[in-house]
C-alpha positions in Angstrom: -1.6 -92.9 -309.6 0.3 -95.8 -309.2 -0.8 -99.2 -310.5 -2.8 -100.9 -307.6 -0.7 -104.2 -308.1 2.2 -102.4 -307.7 1.3 -100.7 -304.5 0.5 -104.4 -303.2 4.2 -105.4 -303.4 6.2 -102.0 -303.3 7.7 -101.9 -299.2 9.7 -99.2 -297.3 13.4 -100.0 -298.2 14.4 -99.0 -295.0 12.2 -100.6 -292.7 9.9 -102.7 -295.2 6.3 -101.9 -294.2 3.7 -101.0 -296.8 4.1 -97.7 -298.5 0.7 -95.5 -299.5 0.0 -93.0 -301.6 0.3 -89.2 -301.2 -0.7 -86.0 -302.3 -2.1 -87.0 -305.7 0.6 -90.2 -306.2 3.6 -87.6 -306.1 4.8 -89.4 -303.5 4.9 -92.4 -301.5 4.8 -92.7 -297.5 5.5 -95.3 -295.5 3.0 -96.7 -293.3 5.1 -97.0 -290.2 4.8 -94.2 -287.8 8.0 -95.0 -286.3 9.6 -94.7 -289.5 7.4 -91.9 -291.6 9.5 -91.6 -294.7 7.7 -90.3 -297.5 9.8 -91.3 -301.2 8.7 -89.2 -304.3 7.6 -90.2 -307.8 9.1 -88.8 -310.7 6.9 -89.2 -314.2 5.0 -92.1 -312.4 8.6 -94.1 -311.1 8.4 -94.1 -307.4 12.4 -93.7 -306.2 13.0 -96.0 -303.4 16.2 -94.6 -302.5 16.7 -93.8 -298.5 18.7 -90.9 -299.5 16.2 -89.2 -301.6 13.6 -89.5 -299.2 12.3 -87.2 -296.3 10.6 -87.4 -292.7 7.0 -86.7 -293.0 5.7 -84.0 -291.5 
């Protein structure tokens, strides 16, 4: 689980929209439906690299 205070300040690197937790914090998803990128969380650390992101299903 990502700390709520950290989640408040994190944003999508591509479109700068807020992120939300997905799949019990194993990923962070962009809240912008046009962007819809999902960033992995590895060992509790969000990997906010556009090249590492996948498109939401």
